[in-house]
Backbone as ProteinMPNN parsed JSONL, in Angstrom:
{"seq_chain_A": "MSLPKRVVLVGPMGGAGKSTIGRLLAKELGYRFLDSDRIIEERCGANIPWIFDVEGEDGFRQRETSMLDELSNEVGTVLATGGGGAVMRAENHGLLKKNAVVVYLKTSIDQQVERTRKDRNRPLLQNDDPEGVLRRLFAIRDPLYTELADIVMFTDRKSPPRLVVRQLVNRINPKTPPRHRRQRRKEGRHNAQGTSRAEG", "coords_chain_A": {"N_chain_A": [[132.316, 159.877, 132.219], [133.102, 158.871, 129.1], [131.963, 156.871, 126.373], [133.762, 154.479, 124.833], [136.598, 154.324, 122.037], [136.559, 152.406, 120.381], [136.01, 148.757, 121.027], [137.343, 146.157, 121.737], [136.971, 142.56, 121.264], [138.377, 139.427, 122.682], [139.244, 136.505, 122.877], [138.564, 132.39, 123.822], [138.492, 130.35, 120.553], [135.043, 129.766, 119.136], [133.445, 129.337, 121.451], [133.359, 131.241, 123.105], [131.473, 132.79, 122.477], [131.81, 135.664, 120.945], [131.412, 136.542, 118.446], [127.995, 136.521, 118.318], [127.7, 137.591, 120.836], [129.361, 140.438, 120.747], [127.77, 141.737, 118.475], [125.125, 142.311, 119.405], [126.156, 143.57, 121.259], [127.393, 145.805, 119.56], [125.028, 147.366, 118.879], [123.886, 147.815, 121.061], [125.441, 149.623, 121.74], [125.26, 151.119, 119.575], [127.228, 150.973, 117.716], [129.412, 150.192, 114.885], [129.958, 146.478, 114.095], [132.763, 144.067, 113.489], [134.318, 141.558, 112.188], [137.404, 139.717, 112.781], [138.0, 137.68, 111.404], [136.075, 137.595, 109.438], [136.439, 139.434, 107.635], [138.756, 138.854, 106.453], [138.635, 136.433, 105.141], [136.499, 137.716, 103.532], [138.232, 139.399, 101.69], [140.374, 137.486, 100.814], [138.651, 135.968, 99.221], [138.264, 133.36, 100.63], [137.85, 130.778, 102.847], [138.838, 130.854, 106.253], [140.521, 127.719, 106.666], [140.942, 127.189, 103.866], [142.922, 129.452, 103.62], [144.819, 128.504, 105.979], [145.725, 126.033, 105.004], [147.111, 126.102, 102.182], [148.51, 129.103, 102.915], [149.742, 127.946, 105.268], [150.209, 128.329, 108.854], [151.623, 130.723, 109.989], [151.574, 132.451, 107.262], [148.875, 132.818, 107.632], [149.06, 134.076, 109.866], [150.237, 136.729, 109.545], [148.433, 137.892, 107.413], [146.572, 138.455, 109.454], [147.896, 140.225, 111.467], [148.115, 142.506, 109.851], [145.464, 143.275, 109.221], [144.658, 143.816, 111.649], [145.929, 145.823, 112.076], [144.672, 147.207, 110.134], [142.447, 147.765, 111.197], [142.448, 149.395, 113.523], [142.445, 151.777, 113.732], [139.563, 152.255, 113.11], [137.194, 153.744, 114.458], [134.303, 153.665, 116.583], [133.791, 150.868, 116.314], [133.192, 147.804, 117.447], [134.767, 145.057, 117.491], [135.651, 141.745, 117.366], [137.419, 139.373, 117.701], [138.253, 137.076, 115.918], [139.462, 133.298, 115.532], [141.07, 133.594, 118.124], [143.719, 133.588, 118.436], [145.285, 135.991, 118.012], [146.391, 137.129, 120.344], [149.125, 135.578, 120.288], [151.022, 136.878, 119.2], [153.41, 139.304, 120.329], [153.195, 141.818, 119.082], [151.01, 142.187, 117.795], [149.711, 143.565, 120.717], [149.527, 145.845, 120.874], [148.171, 146.694, 118.623], [145.644, 145.601, 119.274], [144.717, 147.285, 121.993], [144.732, 149.788, 120.666], [143.068, 152.646, 121.309], [141.15, 151.467, 122.797], [138.758, 149.872, 124.661], [139.357, 146.629, 126.104], [138.079, 143.319, 126.152], [137.694, 140.547, 127.646], [136.661, 137.482, 126.833], [135.628, 135.007, 128.964], [135.447, 131.597, 128.909], [134.912, 127.777, 129.862], [136.484, 124.883, 129.334], [135.159, 122.923, 128.629], [132.453, 124.236, 127.583], [133.47, 124.869, 125.439], [134.665, 122.824, 124.066], [131.791, 121.61, 123.338], [131.101, 123.742, 121.974], [132.325, 123.515, 119.496], [132.182, 121.119, 118.61], [131.119, 120.304, 115.899], [131.994, 122.128, 114.252], [133.77, 123.051, 111.244], [135.455, 124.512, 110.259], [137.521, 125.73, 111.793], [140.772, 125.253, 111.636], [143.289, 124.615, 113.68], [141.686, 122.773, 114.969], [140.919, 119.701, 113.614], [142.078, 117.519, 114.385], [142.936, 114.063, 115.725], [141.919, 114.876, 118.732], [140.422, 116.542, 119.735], [139.761, 118.26, 122.042], [142.057, 118.079, 123.965], [143.557, 120.109, 122.44], [142.421, 122.435, 122.449], [142.713, 122.467, 125.22], [145.246, 122.599, 125.992], [145.691, 125.464, 124.234], [144.365, 126.995, 125.581], [145.132, 127.064, 127.978], [147.86, 128.373, 127.203], [146.767, 130.361, 126.15], [145.534, 132.339, 127.795], [146.918, 133.403, 129.915], [147.558, 135.319, 129.132], [145.338, 136.673, 127.372], [144.002, 137.488, 129.396], [145.832, 139.832, 131.027], [146.176, 141.405, 128.463], [142.9, 142.242, 128.695], [140.796, 144.417, 129.698], [138.705, 144.211, 130.626], [136.913, 141.262, 132.186], [134.486, 139.474, 131.136], [132.552, 136.152, 132.58], [131.445, 134.211, 130.143], [128.876, 131.678, 130.05], [126.006, 128.674, 129.872], [124.676, 129.37, 132.063], [124.882, 132.311, 131.134], [122.983, 134.24, 129.665], [123.441, 135.803, 125.761], [122.222, 138.023, 125.777], [122.171, 139.388, 128.698], [124.785, 139.227, 129.032], [125.616, 141.109, 127.591], [124.159, 143.533, 128.581], [125.312, 143.73, 131.396], [127.694, 144.128, 130.34], [127.987, 146.318, 129.367], [127.244, 148.005, 131.42], [129.598, 148.245, 132.638], [131.434, 149.328, 130.682], [130.624, 151.835, 130.661], [129.375, 152.333, 133.069], [127.966, 155.172, 133.865], [126.294, 155.655, 131.858], [123.051, 156.946, 130.714], [119.894, 155.093, 129.946], [118.434, 156.273, 128.032], [120.299, 157.583, 126.553], [121.77, 155.93, 125.2], [119.951, 154.483, 123.735], [120.048, 156.794, 121.755], [122.725, 156.935, 120.746], [122.529, 154.23, 119.246], [120.395, 154.681, 117.658], [121.643, 156.294, 115.954], [123.874, 154.281, 115.416], [122.546, 152.866, 113.717], [121.891, 154.804, 111.693], [124.264, 155.873, 111.212], [125.257, 153.295, 109.364], [123.334, 152.878, 107.834], [123.341, 154.804, 106.016], [126.337, 154.12, 104.852], [125.644, 152.058, 103.697], [124.181, 152.803, 101.682], [126.315, 154.39, 100.116], [128.112, 152.715, 99.69], [126.496, 151.088, 97.754]], "CA_chain_A": [[133.13, 158.633, 131.272], [132.411, 158.624, 127.496], [132.238, 155.753, 125.627], [135.64, 154.286, 124.344], [136.11, 154.678, 120.698], [136.07, 150.682, 120.309], [135.553, 147.925, 122.129], [137.946, 144.602, 121.512], [136.719, 141.281, 122.079], [139.266, 139.054, 122.608], [138.639, 134.855, 124.127], [139.307, 131.591, 122.849], [137.941, 129.766, 119.853], [134.048, 129.001, 119.49], [132.648, 129.275, 122.286], [132.829, 132.384, 124.41], [130.335, 133.551, 122.248], [132.601, 136.589, 120.478], [130.466, 136.873, 117.739], [127.036, 136.884, 118.821], [128.174, 139.426, 122.03], [130.115, 141.329, 119.415], [126.866, 141.96, 117.054], [124.563, 142.419, 120.206], [126.777, 144.667, 122.239], [127.69, 146.849, 119.034], [123.665, 147.461, 118.204], [123.327, 148.694, 122.011], [125.947, 151.324, 121.361], [125.522, 151.813, 117.799], [128.496, 150.92, 117.363], [129.409, 149.078, 113.95], [130.258, 145.126, 114.265], [133.469, 143.568, 113.335], [134.877, 140.372, 112.621], [138.408, 140.269, 111.315], [138.425, 136.775, 110.17], [135.349, 137.29, 108.114], [136.674, 140.186, 106.824], [140.013, 138.144, 105.943], [138.013, 135.522, 104.253], [136.595, 138.852, 101.997], [139.251, 140.313, 100.819], [141.024, 136.656, 100.259], [137.59, 134.938, 98.828], [139.096, 131.734, 100.098], [138.044, 130.811, 104.291], [140.069, 129.88, 106.957], [140.954, 126.463, 106.024], [141.994, 127.137, 103.023], [144.299, 129.915, 103.93], [146.148, 127.747, 106.677], [146.483, 124.977, 103.967], [148.002, 127.088, 101.449], [149.572, 129.584, 103.725], [150.325, 127.896, 106.595], [149.343, 129.583, 110.081], [152.307, 131.577, 109.402], [150.921, 133.041, 106.091], [147.218, 133.71, 108.036], [149.264, 135.529, 110.956], [150.801, 137.881, 108.804], [147.312, 138.753, 107.249], [145.709, 138.932, 110.251], [148.015, 141.499, 111.767], [147.86, 143.446, 109.341], [144.346, 143.637, 109.191], [144.363, 144.481, 113.257], [146.741, 147.223, 112.259], [144.125, 148.26, 109.782], [141.021, 148.102, 112.13], [142.843, 149.875, 115.286], [141.941, 152.967, 112.954], [138.26, 152.215, 112.686], [136.253, 153.904, 116.061], [132.904, 153.051, 116.617], [133.144, 149.663, 116.528], [133.081, 146.588, 118.314], [135.615, 144.155, 116.663], [135.475, 140.453, 117.331], [138.893, 138.724, 116.987], [137.952, 135.785, 115.238], [139.792, 132.482, 116.658], [141.455, 133.981, 119.626], [145.348, 133.475, 118.28], [145.633, 137.23, 117.692], [147.356, 137.497, 121.248], [149.971, 135.114, 120.703], [151.884, 138.076, 118.354], [153.574, 140.294, 120.09], [153.16, 143.477, 117.955], [149.375, 142.621, 117.696], [148.958, 143.646, 121.644], [149.278, 146.977, 120.755], [146.968, 146.803, 117.982], [144.299, 145.281, 119.888], [144.547, 147.788, 122.459], [145.141, 150.729, 120.848], [141.864, 153.515, 121.376], [140.133, 150.604, 122.869], [138.684, 148.462, 125.772], [139.533, 145.356, 125.747], [137.187, 142.681, 126.702], [137.704, 139.143, 127.873], [134.967, 136.939, 127.066], [136.654, 133.99, 129.215], [134.166, 130.342, 129.178], [134.904, 126.894, 130.335], [136.944, 124.225, 128.278], [133.735, 122.028, 128.741], [131.708, 124.815, 126.392], [134.228, 125.188, 124.073], [134.29, 121.638, 123.683], [130.729, 121.684, 123.306], [130.398, 124.344, 120.931], [132.979, 123.615, 118.495], [132.665, 120.128, 118.491], [130.738, 120.244, 114.631], [132.866, 123.275, 113.633], [134.626, 122.17, 110.441], [136.076, 126.197, 110.452], [138.996, 125.727, 113.105], [142.033, 124.376, 111.222], [143.83, 123.672, 114.404], [140.824, 120.979, 115.925], [141.257, 119.212, 112.874], [142.591, 116.319, 114.705], [141.955, 113.346, 117.059], [141.742, 115.259, 120.238], [140.351, 118.277, 119.567], [139.66, 118.608, 123.568], [143.137, 118.465, 124.062], [144.237, 121.265, 121.502], [141.23, 123.424, 123.779], [142.834, 122.706, 127.024], [146.756, 123.146, 125.507], [145.647, 126.574, 123.911], [143.732, 127.555, 126.636], [146.766, 126.921, 129.178], [148.826, 129.198, 127.231], [145.964, 132.258, 126.218], [144.597, 132.488, 129.029], [147.215, 134.603, 130.818], [147.531, 136.564, 127.121], [144.137, 137.451, 127.028], [143.797, 138.461, 131.066], [146.798, 140.49, 130.642], [145.531, 142.646, 127.64], [141.845, 142.448, 128.934], [140.638, 145.651, 130.69], [137.266, 143.361, 131.381], [136.955, 139.737, 131.725], [133.048, 138.454, 131.096], [132.317, 134.858, 131.974], [130.553, 133.377, 129.518], [128.598, 129.584, 129.754], [125.295, 128.283, 129.224], [123.919, 130.054, 132.617], [125.052, 133.512, 130.963], [122.331, 134.764, 128.152], [124.126, 136.615, 125.806], [121.357, 139.655, 126.573], [122.607, 139.54, 129.988], [126.077, 139.462, 129.196], [125.724, 142.618, 127.147], [123.728, 144.246, 129.846], [126.429, 143.793, 132.023], [129.019, 144.556, 129.607], [127.677, 148.303, 128.802], [127.427, 148.95, 132.16], [131.407, 148.048, 133.034], [132.497, 149.968, 130.35], [130.029, 153.555, 131.096], [128.417, 152.538, 134.044], [127.062, 156.217, 133.502], [125.593, 156.271, 130.573], [121.948, 156.843, 130.853], [119.604, 154.719, 128.957], [118.23, 156.943, 127.162], [121.684, 158.621, 125.979], [122.521, 154.526, 124.626], [119.03, 154.411, 122.61], [120.105, 157.663, 120.793], [123.539, 155.757, 120.029], [122.003, 152.9, 118.463], [119.468, 155.208, 115.985], [123.44, 156.986, 115.139], [124.346, 153.736, 114.487], [121.907, 152.69, 112.048], [121.79, 155.698, 110.368], [125.311, 155.533, 110.117], [125.279, 152.059, 108.727], [121.819, 152.836, 106.16], [124.497, 155.775, 105.065], [127.395, 153.305, 104.406], [125.074, 150.591, 102.358], [123.661, 153.443, 100.505], [127.375, 155.25, 99.553], [128.378, 151.21, 99.002], [125.819, 150.649, 97.002]], "C_chain_A": [[132.447, 158.711, 130.429], [133.165, 157.227, 127.381], [133.755, 155.383, 124.765], [135.59, 154.606, 122.86], [135.972, 153.317, 119.778], [136.173, 149.943, 121.407], [136.241, 146.519, 121.239], [137.522, 143.551, 121.939], [137.783, 140.298, 121.955], [138.537, 137.139, 123.451], [138.832, 133.574, 122.899], [137.848, 131.153, 121.757], [137.025, 129.499, 119.971], [133.549, 128.335, 120.762], [132.215, 130.085, 124.027], [131.936, 133.205, 123.754], [130.998, 135.618, 121.695], [131.98, 137.587, 119.612], [129.308, 137.461, 117.395], [126.771, 137.854, 119.876], [128.217, 140.544, 121.314], [128.619, 141.973, 118.83], [125.819, 142.4, 118.398], [125.058, 144.191, 121.213], [126.942, 146.656, 121.148], [125.908, 147.627, 118.678], [123.084, 148.288, 119.486], [124.332, 150.123, 121.94], [125.944, 151.451, 120.706], [126.522, 152.456, 117.524], [128.455, 149.961, 115.59], [130.061, 147.803, 114.492], [131.474, 144.835, 113.378], [133.934, 142.545, 113.208], [136.296, 140.121, 111.608], [138.796, 138.874, 110.979], [137.259, 136.695, 109.283], [135.89, 138.466, 106.92], [138.159, 140.033, 106.295], [139.788, 136.615, 105.118], [137.133, 136.73, 102.973], [137.029, 139.347, 101.437], [140.125, 139.032, 100.63], [140.129, 135.955, 98.97], [138.359, 133.544, 98.826], [138.308, 131.825, 101.829], [139.208, 129.916, 105.02], [141.143, 129.136, 106.799], [142.002, 126.51, 105.319], [143.327, 127.795, 103.554], [145.303, 128.95, 104.911], [146.956, 126.599, 105.738], [147.541, 125.28, 103.099], [149.116, 128.12, 101.971], [150.674, 129.326, 104.339], [149.803, 128.777, 107.607], [150.083, 130.832, 109.97], [151.779, 133.061, 108.763], [149.359, 133.887, 107.121], [147.427, 134.426, 109.082], [149.655, 136.727, 110.464], [149.509, 138.932, 108.245], [146.426, 139.032, 108.502], [146.202, 140.45, 111.44], [147.951, 142.642, 111.142], [146.114, 143.996, 109.158], [143.908, 144.105, 110.221], [144.861, 145.941, 113.533], [145.303, 148.137, 111.42], [142.732, 149.304, 111.194], [141.409, 148.666, 112.859], [142.62, 151.411, 114.516], [140.668, 152.965, 112.981], [137.776, 152.451, 114.152], [135.092, 153.653, 115.853], [131.971, 152.25, 116.615], [133.607, 148.695, 117.604], [133.998, 144.956, 117.245], [135.901, 142.661, 117.787], [136.93, 139.658, 116.616], [138.99, 137.61, 116.461], [138.36, 134.427, 115.692], [140.672, 132.823, 117.192], [143.087, 133.797, 119.55], [145.949, 135.018, 118.287], [146.604, 137.602, 118.69], [148.527, 136.649, 121.049], [151.18, 135.92, 119.799], [152.194, 139.202, 119.813], [153.098, 141.887, 120.147], [151.638, 143.414, 117.852], [148.772, 143.372, 119.037], [149.073, 145.218, 121.665], [148.033, 147.86, 119.854], [145.329, 146.435, 118.624], [144.117, 146.416, 121.253], [144.171, 149.18, 122.213], [143.655, 151.613, 120.943], [141.132, 152.884, 121.76], [139.765, 149.799, 123.927], [138.435, 147.366, 125.32], [138.806, 144.206, 126.501], [137.707, 140.737, 126.593], [136.819, 138.086, 127.8], [135.698, 135.101, 127.421], [134.798, 132.279, 129.308], [135.148, 129.029, 129.686], [135.361, 126.052, 129.038], [135.378, 123.682, 128.125], [132.905, 122.743, 127.836], [132.391, 125.283, 125.422], [134.041, 124.509, 123.16], [133.07, 121.226, 122.477], [130.185, 122.375, 121.376], [131.171, 124.545, 119.292], [133.338, 122.025, 117.669], [131.794, 119.727, 116.737], [131.544, 120.768, 113.588], [134.094, 122.571, 112.558], [135.666, 123.439, 109.866], [137.49, 126.392, 111.561], [139.915, 125.053, 112.605], [142.725, 123.643, 112.571], [142.74, 122.727, 115.511], [140.625, 119.89, 114.525], [141.901, 118.116, 113.113], [142.096, 115.223, 115.588], [141.693, 113.629, 118.194], [141.507, 116.637, 120.057], [140.401, 118.948, 121.079], [141.179, 118.861, 124.155], [143.946, 120.088, 123.492], [143.59, 122.012, 122.424], [142.32, 123.59, 124.909], [144.77, 123.433, 126.819], [146.342, 124.915, 125.223], [145.121, 127.692, 125.423], [144.741, 127.951, 128.003], [147.808, 128.084, 128.402], [148.251, 130.756, 126.76], [145.753, 132.535, 127.241], [145.155, 133.781, 130.035], [147.434, 135.7, 129.583], [146.21, 137.472, 127.252], [144.019, 138.328, 128.358], [144.637, 139.787, 130.932], [146.458, 141.757, 129.92], [144.139, 143.656, 128.254], [141.902, 144.163, 129.655], [139.124, 145.374, 131.401], [137.557, 142.585, 131.534], [135.516, 139.659, 132.487], [133.654, 136.925, 130.878], [131.224, 134.957, 131.42], [129.639, 131.987, 129.546], [126.71, 129.949, 129.918], [124.557, 129.302, 130.32], [123.583, 131.988, 132.146], [124.447, 133.622, 129.556], [123.091, 135.724, 127.832], [123.983, 138.074, 125.787], [121.964, 140.038, 127.657], [123.794, 139.754, 129.929], [126.597, 141.019, 128.946], [125.459, 143.757, 128.209], [124.961, 145.053, 130.661], [127.641, 144.476, 131.644], [128.879, 146.147, 129.667], [127.785, 148.968, 130.259], [128.917, 148.926, 133.188], [132.204, 149.308, 132.153], [131.882, 150.968, 130.464], [129.208, 153.214, 131.766], [127.185, 153.981, 134.146], [126.264, 156.463, 132.821], [124.417, 155.916, 130.64], [121.385, 155.758, 130.06], [118.885, 155.256, 127.736], [119.693, 157.768, 125.638], [122.276, 156.661, 124.611], [121.151, 154.453, 123.461], [119.648, 155.441, 121.846], [121.507, 157.172, 119.907], [123.375, 154.704, 119.174], [120.776, 153.604, 117.648], [120.872, 155.902, 115.475], [123.697, 155.939, 114.787], [123.769, 153.134, 113.154], [121.427, 153.362, 111.662], [122.997, 155.426, 109.934], [125.601, 154.225, 109.196], [123.91, 151.843, 107.511], [123.222, 154.082, 105.147], [125.75, 154.979, 104.297], [126.934, 152.392, 103.573], [124.651, 151.705, 101.153], [124.767, 154.154, 99.959], [127.961, 153.6, 98.762], [127.329, 150.661, 97.616], [125.915, 151.416, 95.345]], "O_chain_A": [[131.227, 158.669, 130.587], [134.175, 156.698, 127.845], [134.553, 156.156, 124.235], [134.571, 155.144, 122.428], [135.39, 153.243, 118.696], [136.383, 150.357, 122.547], [135.689, 145.996, 120.271], [137.631, 143.416, 123.157], [138.222, 140.333, 120.805], [137.653, 136.889, 124.27], [139.096, 133.646, 121.699], [136.666, 131.435, 121.953], [136.997, 128.742, 120.941], [133.326, 127.148, 121.001], [131.581, 129.918, 125.068], [131.568, 134.257, 124.278], [130.481, 136.613, 122.202], [131.91, 138.811, 119.726], [129.171, 138.417, 116.631], [125.891, 138.716, 119.877], [127.37, 141.433, 121.232], [128.721, 143.196, 118.918], [125.764, 143.595, 118.107], [124.541, 145.252, 121.562], [126.788, 147.828, 121.495], [126.0, 148.685, 118.056], [122.199, 149.136, 119.379], [124.0, 151.302, 122.06], [126.86, 152.24, 120.472], [126.828, 153.616, 117.248], [127.529, 149.213, 115.275], [130.805, 148.02, 115.448], [131.332, 145.391, 112.289], [134.204, 142.138, 114.338], [136.411, 140.222, 110.387], [139.824, 138.721, 110.32], [137.282, 135.85, 108.389], [135.773, 138.383, 105.697], [138.722, 140.988, 105.759], [140.668, 135.906, 104.629], [137.192, 136.546, 101.757], [136.483, 139.926, 100.498], [141.104, 139.489, 100.039], [140.667, 135.498, 97.96], [138.836, 132.859, 97.921], [138.142, 132.992, 102.182], [139.971, 128.992, 104.739], [142.321, 129.491, 106.768], [143.187, 126.233, 105.504], [144.383, 127.232, 103.842], [146.459, 128.712, 104.561], [148.153, 126.32, 105.676], [148.682, 124.831, 103.206], [150.297, 128.085, 101.627], [151.818, 129.781, 104.319], [149.107, 129.765, 107.376], [149.488, 131.906, 109.868], [151.618, 134.173, 109.264], [149.013, 135.065, 107.206], [146.611, 135.25, 109.496], [149.35, 137.764, 111.054], [149.418, 140.146, 108.424], [145.559, 139.903, 108.419], [145.483, 141.289, 111.983], [147.759, 143.711, 111.722], [145.819, 145.177, 108.973], [142.893, 144.799, 110.166], [144.616, 146.793, 114.387], [144.899, 149.245, 111.773], [142.41, 150.397, 111.659], [140.41, 148.786, 113.568], [142.758, 152.271, 115.386], [140.366, 154.146, 112.811], [137.893, 151.561, 114.994], [134.811, 153.36, 114.691], [130.744, 152.221, 116.718], [134.376, 148.991, 118.518], [133.488, 144.127, 116.491], [136.35, 142.791, 118.926], [137.284, 139.478, 115.451], [140.09, 137.075, 116.6], [137.499, 134.069, 116.496], [141.625, 132.228, 116.691], [143.713, 133.865, 120.608], [147.133, 135.155, 118.592], [147.584, 138.26, 118.339], [149.325, 137.03, 121.905], [152.299, 135.407, 119.813], [151.249, 139.841, 120.277], [152.79, 142.717, 121.002], [150.999, 144.465, 117.821], [147.637, 143.836, 118.933], [148.609, 145.774, 122.661], [147.367, 148.876, 120.052], [144.235, 146.954, 118.399], [142.944, 146.306, 121.608], [143.524, 149.839, 123.027], [142.839, 150.867, 120.404], [140.011, 153.23, 121.388], [140.559, 148.888, 124.16], [137.632, 147.024, 124.452], [139.044, 144.236, 127.708], [137.953, 140.021, 125.622], [136.189, 137.8, 128.818], [136.095, 134.275, 126.6], [133.624, 132.285, 129.679], [136.303, 129.384, 129.923], [134.892, 126.283, 127.924], [134.577, 124.258, 127.39], [132.411, 121.952, 127.032], [131.939, 126.071, 124.591], [133.609, 124.752, 122.033], [133.193, 120.782, 121.336], [129.561, 122.0, 120.383], [130.864, 125.268, 118.345], [134.121, 121.723, 116.769], [132.021, 118.555, 116.439], [131.805, 120.283, 112.487], [135.019, 121.83, 112.892], [136.578, 123.186, 109.079], [138.172, 127.385, 111.815], [140.02, 123.962, 113.165], [142.777, 122.416, 112.664], [143.046, 122.179, 116.569], [139.78, 119.065, 114.872], [142.394, 117.561, 112.13], [141.012, 115.33, 116.163], [141.199, 112.743, 118.891], [142.249, 117.608, 120.205], [140.991, 120.009, 121.284], [141.384, 119.889, 124.801], [144.674, 120.866, 124.109], [144.296, 122.308, 123.387], [142.694, 124.665, 125.38], [145.29, 124.408, 127.362], [146.749, 125.669, 126.108], [145.516, 128.738, 125.936], [144.883, 128.956, 128.7], [148.574, 128.675, 129.164], [148.811, 131.848, 126.86], [146.087, 133.717, 127.324], [144.533, 134.662, 130.63], [147.36, 136.929, 129.607], [146.142, 138.701, 127.231], [143.957, 139.557, 128.394], [144.007, 140.822, 130.717], [146.419, 142.875, 130.434], [144.042, 144.879, 128.35], [142.885, 144.824, 129.988], [138.562, 145.989, 132.306], [138.727, 142.465, 131.172], [135.267, 139.718, 133.691], [134.43, 136.437, 130.057], [130.215, 135.53, 131.832], [130.055, 131.178, 128.716], [126.213, 131.069, 130.038], [123.815, 130.129, 129.79], [122.663, 132.717, 132.516], [125.021, 133.28, 128.522], [123.559, 136.508, 128.657], [124.81, 138.986, 125.78], [122.378, 141.197, 127.623], [124.191, 140.55, 130.78], [127.379, 141.773, 129.526], [126.244, 144.623, 128.593], [125.387, 146.208, 130.66], [128.393, 145.17, 132.327], [129.74, 146.952, 130.022], [128.238, 150.098, 130.44], [129.106, 149.531, 134.243], [133.131, 150.016, 132.549], [132.815, 151.765, 130.363], [128.075, 153.569, 131.441], [125.983, 153.899, 134.398], [125.468, 157.387, 132.981], [124.233, 154.699, 130.654], [122.234, 155.25, 129.327], [118.812, 154.693, 126.644], [119.76, 158.176, 124.478], [122.944, 156.575, 123.58], [121.474, 154.365, 122.276], [119.968, 154.87, 120.804], [121.48, 157.034, 118.684], [124.257, 154.394, 118.373], [120.178, 152.822, 116.907], [120.953, 155.924, 114.247], [123.921, 155.994, 113.578], [124.252, 152.972, 112.034], [120.371, 153.062, 111.105], [123.232, 154.941, 108.827], [126.309, 154.417, 108.207], [123.675, 150.965, 106.681], [123.715, 154.022, 104.02], [126.042, 155.309, 103.147], [127.676, 151.886, 102.731], [124.78, 151.486, 99.949], [124.321, 154.821, 99.026], [128.155, 153.437, 97.558], [127.656, 149.898, 96.707], [125.202, 151.002, 94.431]]}, "name": "protein", "num_of_chains": 1, "seq": "MSLPKRVVLVGPMGGAGKSTIGRLLAKELGYRFLDSDRIIEERCGANIPWIFDVEGEDGFRQRETSMLDELSNEVGTVLATGGGGAVMRAENHGLLKKNAVVVYLKTSIDQQVERTRKDRNRPLLQNDDPEGVLRRLFAIRDPLYTELADIVMFTDRKSPPRLVVRQLVNRINPKTPPRHRRQRRKEGRHNAQGTSRAEG"}
């Protein structure tokens, strides 16, 4: 079994560890790490709350779909899907699964609350009952994440990110020997350096 062209991480906003685990996984596989929300912010020159304020959630979701469409053609990548709402649009499902292994990083409501408590970059949580919002979103989105996922990984305080990544690599491609993964990491660093020089 060969490595997938892409790995796509889905899961709830701020708590599942999509960015942390995504970066570590990309390094382990020798892939590039991409974060759809961060790329949208870079393209717009504004943060997500500003986009929500000016364009509304529908405007942001349209940008998100366009970004997912573009990134679906990027191979050798690990993609973190930002705040987790991309699964709410049916048209995004095919874009998320295109040439990809989809991984659902699942975590408890308590951990989501803890990790987003001081986060001001989550427009949907800027209200008097953020825990209630997280619970409602989880009830709606969890079945969608589960349906899309090829792999479900539970992440919590007892699961250090590096351990999650090791387990995840073994599930993505259990027959890949360590020395092959080391070679992939070297190739990934080389490709990243080449990209940086080309952009400079």
